[in-house]
C-alpha positions, 0 to 999 in steps of 0.5 A: 500500499503505498501513500502519498501525504500532501506534508514533510511534516513527521507528525502528519506522516506519522499519523497516517501511517499509524491509522492505515496500518489498522487496515493494510499491510506493508504501508509505505507512507511519502511526504511532498511538501505540496501547497494548500491553496488556502491561507497559511491559517486556514478558517471554517471549510477552508479547512477541508478545502485546503486537504482536498487541494493536497490531495487532489494536487498529488493525484494528479502528480500521480498521473504525470509522474507515475508515482504508482500510489494508491492513496492521496492525502491531504492533512489540515490544521484550521479553526472553525466556529461552532456553537459561538465559540472557536475550535482548532481541528485537523481536516483530513481528505483521502483520494484513492488512485480510483478517484474515489473521495472522503473526508474526516475531521479529528476531534475539535478543541476549544481555544482561547480568546487570546489565541482565536484573535491572532488566529483570525488575523492569520496568524498560524496557530504553530507560530502561536503556539511557538511563542505561548511555549517558548519553544521552537516547530511545535507543529512538529511535535506535540502541538497546540493540543500537547499544550492544552491537555498538559502532554495528555494528547499529542498531535499524532494521537489527535489526526489519527482517528480523523484519518481512520473516520476518512477511511470509513467509506473506504471500508464500505465502498458499496455503500458510499461509492455507488455509480454517480448516475444512479441516484439511490 
């Protein structure tokens, strides 16, 4: 099983590998730096759009460069406004070699107002957290979720269930990927 992820972030690559190993043997994960086509700090639908853009770009690269991959995955961290509050989450888009597409999301966790204000000004969560945590490149380590859960959950742990959720349609393709011309 060859999987290409639209990122070189080792946390995202490890999450994809761990999620896919629940269903497939001999999982190979390759990361390629692919632009998301959305702002560096995605807000609301931009998060899933960025994940989709990455996966679609990889699918096209697979054709033009004969990469021979089975899945193309975009993983995008973003924020969403729900129930009068701002939450951080990861959005995932999976496309397979047959051009079947699905989406998933990680758990959502509430952000404090001081962080949200900066994100709405399009500062990237990773950079804001680097400043708060007084560390560098936290998005390739524990991430914001690691800080806010006091280390109980790290970014990889946050993303794995989202990727597994995105795999749901591929586990039951007869229910999800029916002929587009069939109205059932």
